[in-house]
C-alpha positions in Angstrom: -50.0 70.5 33.5 -52.1 69.9 30.5 -50.5 72.7 28.7 -47.0 71.4 29.6 -47.9 67.9 28.5 -49.2 69.2 25.2 -46.0 71.2 24.8 -43.8 68.1 25.5 -45.7 66.0 23.0 -45.4 68.5 20.3 -41.7 69.2 20.9 -40.2 66.3 18.8 -42.2 67.2 15.6 -40.6 69.0 12.8 -41.9 72.2 11.6 -44.6 72.1 9.0 -46.3 69.0 10.5 -43.6 66.5 9.4 -43.7 62.9 10.6 -42.2 61.9 13.9 -38.6 60.8 13.3 -38.5 58.0 15.8 -41.7 56.5 14.4 -40.3 56.6 11.0 -37.1 54.8 12.0 -39.2 52.2 13.9 -41.4 51.6 10.9 -38.3 51.2 8.6 -36.7 48.7 11.0 -39.8 46.7 11.1 -40.0 46.6 7.4 -36.4 45.4 7.0 -36.9 42.8 9.6 -40.0 41.5 7.9 -38.1 41.3 4.6 -35.3 39.3 6.3 -37.8 36.9 7.9 -39.5 36.4 4.5 -36.2 35.7 2.8 -35.2 33.1 5.5 -38.6 31.4 5.2 -38.3 31.3 1.4 -34.8 29.8 1.6 -35.8 27.2 4.2 -38.8 26.2 2.1 -36.7 25.9 -1.0 -34.1 23.8 0.8 -36.8 21.5 2.2 -38.5 20.8 -1.1 -35.4 20.8 -3.3 -34.1 17.4 -4.4 -30.5 17.7 -5.5 -29.3 16.1 -8.7 -28.0 12.6 -8.2 -24.2 13.1 -8.1 -23.8 9.9 -10.0 -25.6 11.5 -13.0 -24.4 15.0 -12.5 -21.1 14.8 -10.7 -19.3 18.0 -9.8 -15.8 16.6 -10.4 -14.5 17.1 -13.9 -12.7 13.8 -14.0 -15.8 11.9 -12.6 -17.9 13.6 -15.2 -15.6 12.5 -18.0 -15.7 8.9 -16.6 -19.4 8.6 -16.0 -20.5 10.3 -19.2 -18.0 8.6 -21.4 -19.3 6.7 -24.4 -17.6 3.6 -23.1 -18.9 3.6 -19.5 -22.2 3.3 -17.7 -23.4 6.5 -16.1 -26.5 4.9 -14.5 -27.4 1.7 -12.7 -28.6 0.1 -15.9 -27.5 -3.2 -17.2 -25.4 -1.8 -20.0 -22.0 -2.4 -18.3 -20.1 -2.7 -21.6 -17.0 -1.0 -20.3 -16.1 -0.6 -16.6 -13.4 1.6 -15.1 -11.9 2.0 -11.6 -9.8 4.6 -10.0 -6.5 3.9 -11.8 -8.2 4.5 -15.2 -9.3 8.1 -14.5 -5.9 9.6 -15.4 -5.3 7.4 -18.4 -5.2 9.0 -21.8 -8.6 9.1 -23.4 -7.5 10.5 -26.7 -8.6 8.4 -29.6 -5.5 9.4 -31.5 -3.0 8.0 -29.2 0.6 9.2 -28.8 3.4 8.6 -31.1 6.3 6.5 -29.8 8.8 9.2 -30.2 6.7 11.8 -28.5 5.8 9.4 -25.7 9.4 8.7 -25.0 10.3 12.4 -24.7 7.4 13.4 -22.6 7.7 10.4 -20.3 11.4 11.2 -19.7 10.4 14.7 -18.5 7.4 13.7 -16.4 8.4 10.4 -14.8 9.5 10.5 -11.2 12.0 7.6 -11.9 13.8 7.5 -15.2 13.6 4.4 -17.3 16.5 2.4 -18.7 17.7 3.2 -22.2 20.2 1.5 -24.5 22.7 4.1 -23.6 22.3 3.3 -19.9 23.2 -0.3 -20.5 26.3 0.7 -22.6 27.5 3.2 -20.0 27.1 0.7 -17.2 29.2 -1.7 -19.2 31.9 0.9 -19.8 32.1 1.5 -16.0 33.6 -1.9 -15.6 36.4 -1.3 -18.1 39.7 0.3 -17.3 39.9 4.0 -18.0 42.5 3.7 -20.6 40.3 1.4 -22.7 37.5 3.9 -22.8 39.5 6.2 -25.0 40.1 3.6 -27.6 37.9 3.5 -30.7 35.4 0.7 -31.1 37.2 -2.2 -32.7 36.0 -5.1 -34.8 38.1 -7.9 -33.6 37.9 -11.7 -33.5 38.7 -13.3 -30.2 40.0 -16.8 -29.9 38.5 -18.3 -26.8 41.2 -20.9 -26.6 43.9 -18.2 -26.3 44.9 -16.9 -22.9 44.7 -13.4 -21.7 48.4 -12.6 -21.9 50.3 -10.0 -23.8 49.3 -11.4 -27.1 45.7 -11.0 -26.3 46.2 -7.5 -25.0 48.0 -6.6 -28.2 45.2 -7.9 -30.3 42.8 -5.4 -28.8 45.0 -2.5 -30.0 44.6 -3.4 -33.7 42.2 -1.1 -35.6 41.5 -3.6 -38.4 39.5 -6.8 -38.1 41.2 -10.0 -37.7 40.2 -12.1 -40.7 42.0 -15.3 -39.9 40.0 -18.3 -38.8 39.4 -18.8 -35.1 38.9 -21.8 -32.9 35.4 -21.6 -31.4 33.3 -24.2 -29.7 29.8 -23.0 -30.8 28.2 -25.5 -28.4 30.0 -24.4 -25.3 27.5 -23.6 -22.5 26.9 -19.9 -21.8 27.5 -18.4 -18.4 24.1 -16.8 -17.7 24.9 -15.7 -14.2 28.5 -14.6 -14.4 29.0 -13.1 -17.8 28.4 -9.4 -17.6 28.7 -8.9 -21.4 26.0 -11.6 -21.9 23.8 -9.7 -19.3 24.2 -6.5 -21.3 23.4 -8.4 -24.6 20.1 -9.7 -23.1 19.1 -6.3 -21.8 19.8 -4.6 -25.1 17.8 -7.3 -26.9 14.8 -6.8 -24.7 14.9 -3.0 -25.0 15.2 -3.2 -28.8 12.5 -5.8 -29.1 9.9 -3.9 -27.1 10.2 -0.2 -28.1 6.8 0.6 -26.6 7.8 -0.3 -23.1 9.8 1.5 -20.5 12.2 -0.7 -18.5 13.0 0.1 -14.9 14.9 -3.0 -13.6 16.4 -6.1 -14.9 17.1 -9.2 -12.8 20.2 -11.2 -13.1 19.9 -13.9 -15.9 19.3 -17.4 -14.7 20.6 -20.6 -16.4 18.1 -23.1 -17.8 18.7 -26.6 -16.6 19.4 -29.0 -19.5 19.7 -26.1 -22.0 23.3 -24.8 -22.2 22.4 -22.1 -24.8 19.4 -20.6 -23.0 19.0 -18.0 -20.3 15.9 -16.7 -18.4 15.7 -13.0 -17.8 13.1 -11.0 -15.8 12.4 -7.2 -15.9 10.1 -4.6 -14.5 8.4 -2.3 -17.0 5.5 0.0 -17.8 3.9 0.7 -21.1 5.2 4.0 -22.5 1.7 5.4 -22.7 1.1 4.6 -19.0 4.1 6.6 -17.9 2.8 9.9 -19.3 0.8 11.9 -16.7 -1.2 9.0 -15.3 0.2 9.3 -11.8 0.1 5.5 -11.4 2.8 3.7 -9.5 1.9 0.2 -10.8 4.6 -1.6 -12.7 4.5 -4.9 -14.6 6.8 -7.9 -14.5 7.8 -10.2 -17.3 10.3 -13.0 -17.6 11.2 -14.6 -20.8 13.5 -17.3 -22.2 16.4 -16.2 -24.5 17.9 -18.7 -26.9 21.5 -17.9 -27.9 23.9 -18.9 -30.6 27.5 -18.2 -31.5 28.6 -16.7 -34.7 30.9 -19.2 -36.4 33.2 -16.5 -37.7 33.6 -14.3 -34.6 32.5 -16.7 -31.9 30.4 -13.8 -30.4 27.0 -14.6 -28.8 23.9 -13.4 -30.5 20.2 -13.7 -29.4 18.5 -16.2 -31.7 15.0 -15.9 -30.3 13.0 -14.6 -27.4 10.2 -16.6 -25.8 6.6 -15.7 -25.2 5.2 -13.8 -22.2 6.3 -15.4 -18.9 8.2 -18.2 -20.7 11.4 -17.6 -18.6 10.0 -19.4 -15.5 13.5 -19.8 -14.1 13.7 -16.0 -13.5 10.3 -15.8 -11.8 10.6 -14.5 -8.2 7.8 -14.8 -5.8 7.4 -11.9 -3.4 9.1 -8.6 -3.1 12.9 -8.5 -2.9 14.5 -5.9 -0.7 18.1 -4.7 -0.8 20.1 -4.2 2.3 20.0 -0.8 4.0 22.7 1.6 3.0 23.6 5.0 4.4 20.9 6.8 6.3 18.7 3.7 6.1 18.0 4.0 2.4 17.1 0.9 0.5 19.7 -0.1 -2.1 18.9 -2.1 -5.1 19.4 -5.9 -4.8 22.9 -6.7 -5.9 21.6 -9.1 -8.5 19.5 -6.5 -10.3 20.6 -4.0 -12.9 19.5 -0.5 -11.9 21.3 2.5 -13.7 23.1 4.9 -11.4 20.8 7.8 -12.4 17.8 5.8 -11.4 19.3 4.9 -8.0 20.2 8.6 -7.5 16.6 9.6 -8.2 15.3 6.9 -5.8 17.6 8.2 -3.1 16.4 11.8 -3.7 12.8 10.8 -3.5 13.4 8.9 -0.3 15.3 11.9 1.2 12.5 14.3 0.2 9.8 12.1 1.8 11.9 11.8 4.9 12.5 15.5 5.1 8.8 16.2 4.6 7.7 13.5 7.1 5.8 11.8 4.3 5.3 8.1 3.9 6.6 6.7 0.6 3.9 5.5 -1.7 3.9 1.7 -2.0 5.1 0.3 -5.3 3.0 -2.5 -6.7 4.2 -4.8 -9.5 1.8 -6.8 -11.6 3.3 -10.2 -12.0 4.8 -10.5 -8.5 3.2 -12.4 -5.6 0.1 -10.6 -4.3 -0.2 -10.1 -0.6 -3.9 -9.7 -0.1 -4.0 -11.4 3.3 -6.5 -9.9 5.8 -5.2 -7.2 8.1 -5.0 -8.2 11.8 -5.0 -6.0 14.8 -1.8 -6.6 16.7 -3.1 -6.4 20.2 -6.0 -5.7 22.5 -4.7 -2.2 23.4 -4.3 -1.3 19.7 -7.9 -2.5 19.0 -9.3 -0.5 21.9 -7.5 2.7 20.9 -8.9 2.5 17.4 -11.9 4.2 16.0 -14.2 2.3 13.5 -17.0 2.9 11.1 -19.3 0.2 9.7 -22.2 0.2 7.3 -24.9 -2.4 7.9 -27.5 -3.6 5.3 -28.3 -1.3 2.4 -29.6 -1.5 -1.1 -26.2 -1.9 -2.7 -26.2 -5.7 -2.3 -26.6 -7.7 -5.5 -26.9 -4.6 -7.6 -24.5 -3.9 -10.6 -20.9 -3.6 -9.8 -20.9 0.1 -10.7 -23.7 0.6 -8.1 -21.6 -1.2 -5.5 -18.5 0.8 -6.2 -20.3 4.1 -6.0 -21.7 3.2 -2.5 -18.5 1.6 -1.3 -16.4 4.6 -2.1 -18.9 6.8 -0.2 -18.4 4.7 2.9 -14.6 4.7 2.4 -14.7 8.5 2.0 -16.7 9.0 5.1 -14.3 6.8 7.1 -11.4 8.9 5.9 -13.2 12.1 6.8 -13.9 10.8 10.3 -10.4 9.5 10.6 -11.8 6.0 11.3 -11.0 2.5 10.1 -13.7 1.2 7.7 -15.0 -2.2 8.7 -15.8 -3.8 5.4 -17.5 -7.0 4.3 -15.2 -8.9 1.8 -18.2 -10.9 0.6 -19.5 -9.2 -2.5 -22.9 -10.2 -3.9 -22.3 -10.6 -7.7 -25.4 -9.7 -9.6 -26.8 -12.5 -11.8 -26.1 -10.6 -15.0 -22.4 -11.4 -14.5 -22.7 -15.1 -13.6 -23.1 -18.1 -15.9 -26.0 -19.4 -13.8 -27.9 -16.1 -14.1 -28.3 -16.1 -10.3 -26.8 -13.8 -7.7 -23.7 -15.3 -6.1 -21.4 -14.3 -3.2 -17.8 -13.7 -4.3 -14.6 -12.4 -2.6 -13.9 -8.7 -3.0 -10.2 -9.6 -3.7 -11.1 -11.3 -6.9 -12.1 -8.0 -8.4 -10.1 -5.3 -6.7 -6.5 -4.8 -5.5 -6.9 -5.4 -1.8 -3.2 -5.1 -1.1 -3.2 -1.5 -2.5 -6.4 -0.7 -0.6 -5.1 -1.9 2.8 -1.6 -0.3 2.2 -3.2 3.1 1.3 -6.2 3.2 3.7 -7.3 1.9 7.1 -9.6 -1.1 6.6 -10.4 -4.3 8.5 -12.4 -7.4 7.6 -15.8 -7.4 9.2 -15.6 -11.0 10.5 -12.2 -10.3 12.1 -13.6 -7.1 13.7 -16.6 -8.7 15.3 -14.4 -11.5 16.6 -12.1 -8.9 18.3 -15.1 -6.8 19.4 -16.7 -9.8 21.1 -13.5 -10.5 23.1 -12.7 -7.0 24.2 -15.9 -4.8 24.0 -17.1 -5.5 27.6 -13.7 -5.9 29.1 -12.5 -2.5 27.9 -16.0 -0.8 28.0 -16.0 0.1 24.4 -19.0 2.1 23.3 -20.8 2.3 20.0 -22.9 5.0 18.4 -25.9 3.7 16.3 -27.8 5.6 13.7 -30.4 4.7 11.0 -30.9 8.3 9.8 -29.1 9.2 6.6 -29.7 12.8 7.5 -27.1 12.2 10.2 -24.3 13.7 8.2 -20.6 13.0 8.5 -20.2 16.5 9.8 -22.5 15.7 12.7 -20.6 12.5 13.5 -17.2 14.3 13.5 -17.4 14.9 17.3 -18.5 11.4 18.2 -15.9 9.8 20.5 -17.3 6.3 20.7 -15.2 3.5 19.5 -17.6 2.3 16.8 -20.1 4.2 14.7 -22.7 1.9 13.1 -24.8 3.1 10.2 -27.8 0.9 9.7 -29.7 1.1 6.4 -33.3 0.1 6.0 -35.1 -1.8 3.2 -36.7 1.0 1.3 -35.0 2.0 -1.9 -33.4 4.4 -2.8 -33.2 5.8 0.7 -31.2 2.8 1.8 -28.4 3.3 -0.7 -25.0 3.9 0.9 -24.4 6.6 -1.7 -27.2 8.8 -0.1 -24.8 9.6 2.8 -22.7 11.5 0.3 -25.5 13.5 -1.3 -26.7 17.0 -0.7 -24.6 19.2 1.5 -22.2 16.3 2.2 -21.2 16.1 -1.5 -18.9 19.1 -1.1 -17.3 17.6 2.0 -16.9 13.9 1.3 -14.7 13.1 -1.7 -14.8 9.6 -3.0 -11.3 8.2 -2.9 -11.2 6.7 -6.4 -7.4 6.5 -6.3 -7.7 3.8 -3.6 -9.8 1.3 -5.7 -7.8 -0.4 -8.4 -8.6 -3.5 -10.4 -7.2 -6.8 -9.1 -3.6 -7.4 -10.1 -4.5 -10.9 -11.0 -6.8 -9.5 -13.6 -4.2 -6.9 -14.6 -1.8 -9.8 -15.1 -4.2 -11.2 -17.8 -4.3 -7.7 -19.4 -0.5 -7.7 -19.4 -0.4 -11.1 -21.0 -2.9 -10.2 -23.7 -1.0 -6.9 -24.5 2.3 -8.8 -24.7 1.0 -11.3 -27.2 0.2 -8.3 -29.4 3.7 -6.9 -28.7 2.1 -3.9 -26.9 1.6 -2.5 -30.3 -2.1 -2.6 -31.3 -5.1 -0.4 -31.9 -8.5 -1.1 -30.4 -12.2 -0.5 -31.1 -15.2 -0.8 -28.8 -18.3 -2.0 -30.7 -21.6 -1.9 -28.8 -24.3 -4.1 -30.4 -26.6 -6.5 -28.7 -30.0 -5.1 -27.6 -29.1 -1.6 -28.6 -28.4 -2.6 -32.2 -31.8 -4.3 -32.3 -33.7 -1.3 -30.9 -34.0 1.0 -33.9 -36.4 3.4 -32.2 -33.7 4.5 -29.7 -30.7 3.8 -31.8 -31.8 4.1 -35.4 -28.3 4.0 -37.0 -26.3 1.8 -34.6 -26.9 -1.6 -36.4 -25.8 -0.1 -39.8 -22.9 1.9 -38.4 -21.4 -1.1 -36.6 -21.7 -3.5 -39.6 -18.5 -5.0 -40.9 -18.8 -2.9 -44.1 -19.2 0.4 -42.1 -16.4 -0.6 -39.7 -14.0 -1.1 -42.6 -14.9 2.3 -44.0 -14.5 4.0 -40.6 -11.3 2.3 -39.7 -9.7 2.8 -43.2 -8.1 6.1 -42.4 -7.6 5.5 -38.7 -6.0 2.1 -38.4 -3.2 1.0 -40.7 -3.6 -2.3 -42.6 -1.9 -5.3 -41.1 -2.0 -4.0 -37.5 -3.3 -5.8 -34.5 -6.9 -4.7 -33.9 -8.4 -5.6 -30.5 -12.2 -5.6 -30.6 -14.0 -5.1 -27.3 -17.6 -6.0 -28.0 -20.8 -7.5 -26.6 -21.6 -9.1 -29.9 -21.8 -12.9 -29.1 -21.1 -14.0 -32.7 -17.5 -13.2 -33.3 -17.7 -14.5 -36.9 -19.7 -11.3 -37.5 -16.4 -9.5 -37.8 -14.7 -12.0 -40.2 -14.7 -9.4 -43.1 -12.2 -7.4 -41.1 -9.7 -10.3 -41.0 -8.5 -9.6 -44.6 -7.1 -6.2 -43.6 -6.4 -6.4 -39.8 -5.1 -9.0 -37.4 -8.3 -9.0 -35.3 -8.2 -10.3 -31.7 -11.0 -10.8 -29.1 -11.0 -11.5 -25.4 -11.9 -15.2 -26.0 -8.8 -15.6 -28.2 -6.8 -15.6 -24.9 -9.0 -17.9 -22.8 -6.0 -20.1 -21.9 -5.0 -17.3 -19.5 -7.9 -18.2 -17.2 -8.2 -21.9 -18.0 -7.8 -24.7 -15.4 -4.0 -24.9 -16.0 -3.4 -21.1 -15.7 -1.7 -19.2 -12.9 -4.9 -17.2 -12.5 -7.0 -20.3 -11.9 -4.6 -21.7 -9.4 -4.2 -18.5 -7.4 -7.9 -17.7 -7.3 -8.8 -21.3 -6.3 -6.3 -21.0 -3.4 -7.8 -17.6 -2.4 -11.3 -19.2 -2.4 -10.3 -22.0 0.0 -10.0 -24.7 -2.8 -13.1 -23.7 -4.6 -12.8 -23.2 -8.4 -13.6 -19.6 -9.5 -15.5 -18.7 -12.6 -14.0 -16.1 -14.9 -17.3 -14.2 -14.7 -18.9 -11.4 -16.7 -17.6 -8.6 -14.6 -14.0 -9.9 -14.9 -14.4 -10.2 -18.6 -15.6 -6.6 -18.9 -12.9 -5.4 -16.6 -10.2 -7.0 -18.6 -11.8 -6.0 -21.9 -11.9 -2.4 -20.7 -8.2 -2.1 -19.8 -7.0 -3.9 -23.0 -9.2 -1.6 -25.0 -7.6 1.4 -23.2 -4.1 0.0 -23.8 -4.6 0.5 -27.6 -2.4 3.1 -29.2 -5.5 4.4 -30.9 -8.8 3.4 -29.4 -12.1 4.2 -31.1 -15.4 4.3 -29.2 -18.8 3.4 -30.5 -20.7 6.5 -29.8 -17.9 9.0 -30.4 -16.3 7.5 -33.5 -18.5 4.9 -35.1 -22.1 6.3 -35.0 -24.1 9.5 -34.7 -26.5 7.8 -32.3 -26.5 8.8 -28.6 -25.3 6.4 -26.0 -28.6 6.5 -24.0 -30.9 6.8 -27.0 -32.5 9.4 -29.2 -32.1 13.0 -28.0 -29.9 12.2 -25.1 -26.6 13.3 -26.5 -24.8 16.0 -24.5 -25.3 19.5 -25.8 -21.7 19.9 -26.6 -21.6 16.9 -29.0 
């Protein structure tokens, strides 16, 4: 037996005393497994101790990087909020050179989803009302006697190819027919298009007579700046209404436009609210019969509606700055609808009373998580405005709707006011046995909450900063999953109305420069050249070959003493935000509407509003120059902080 055992044990060995094959394979497997375990441990340790870059400082999105690292924005939570942007500014042109009017018109015609109205469109629409035989006749220069009937003699007069030189009988003081004269309507539209070549017109309202003024008409129109229409993706339009003063030529008795009033001077043509046309074939909305919309525009609108209907998509809402704002609070229609809903709410947190940039960054994280979870965001419309923005220097509660376009938000996302939600929750939570899921752990990622079926998910944030920032929910591995919906957060249309008024007073044809001074100009250790490079003498030299003499120059600046820039007045028509303070004075539309929104309490045009308006007007400039890109070699955040590419 011993011999047999010895023989069996020696059987598997290779000749020449080689190693046992099974032992070798076992040893190799153990070694590979040990290496795998070591790699897993190393990766786990690295993940545990690694602190990812703050996405606010090192965002992965290219557009967000451009925004937050721009020389005209604040990339941190510091107090230097000299220029502020929201979602609708991301796609705006950032080129300092601007775009020529001719190039802008051509490119916009190609890229715009809805074509704008041109002079040729107005002429062609007028021709459609004429008999076909008359369209073949050459354009004639004739004099029409308004006292002569429209018989054969009048018809014969129109066939002459030479002007009638004889005197005519004309009542130059006869009232004009604003609402019924189609030729007058065409005249007013052509005058508006010719007067504002930097605007794209999309709709004209029917002219309205001015009581007590027989030679005046009010006309309203919907428009966009030509630069806005190029690749911005924005669907926001603007509305203006102006008063046209008319005269009659004493020789020809034809009407001519003598003058056009200032922005929003034609109050008779102002319409509150959105006007809808009656439904046509297949339920499509037709233009109101009192509006002028070219046929090609209506065709495009019908095509877009048909494409959305075929794709099952919901048409994107169109918002018009200048029309009544519907920022009323959304209300749940019924108990059953409320009980079927799913909700997300953030409680507490360190965002309160921080800078507005800080609030926006955290709020968009919450909104992004709600969209990821397919839940309605329960939001508090009371925003704590940091004391840096208030005249009192103290933190104050303000209404979210004063700063942001709530109508756009509620039309584009699912949100509900917190006070309304708790009222409904108190009525129906016990009755309908609604459940809530509660968490205080920011490590509870949205991915882990995806399968929660409870009606309400409550995120409670503690008191220890920075772990109680809402934005921490969107950091780490969540950053690649939750996308902040910047496109949902736009500036208040009431503020944009002020922007539109300022731009109109400069005929939408101006250049702009952003001049940062203040504490930075005084700190020569971090910004050694800023004070000298932003002096009036240096500005004149820098602007000399960039901005033409005599042009409007809008200066967005934190320099409190505006007389500092007086040396520029000899060459440019300089304008500052405070030059337009009547737009938010006590007798202004903004003051009246915001007071009504605040339950009769007067609203201060605070520091954040000023910076928000300053930002957009600055960006509206045909050529806009930035402090740390165009005026000085200093870095925005101090010495040795410039990006490597600069």
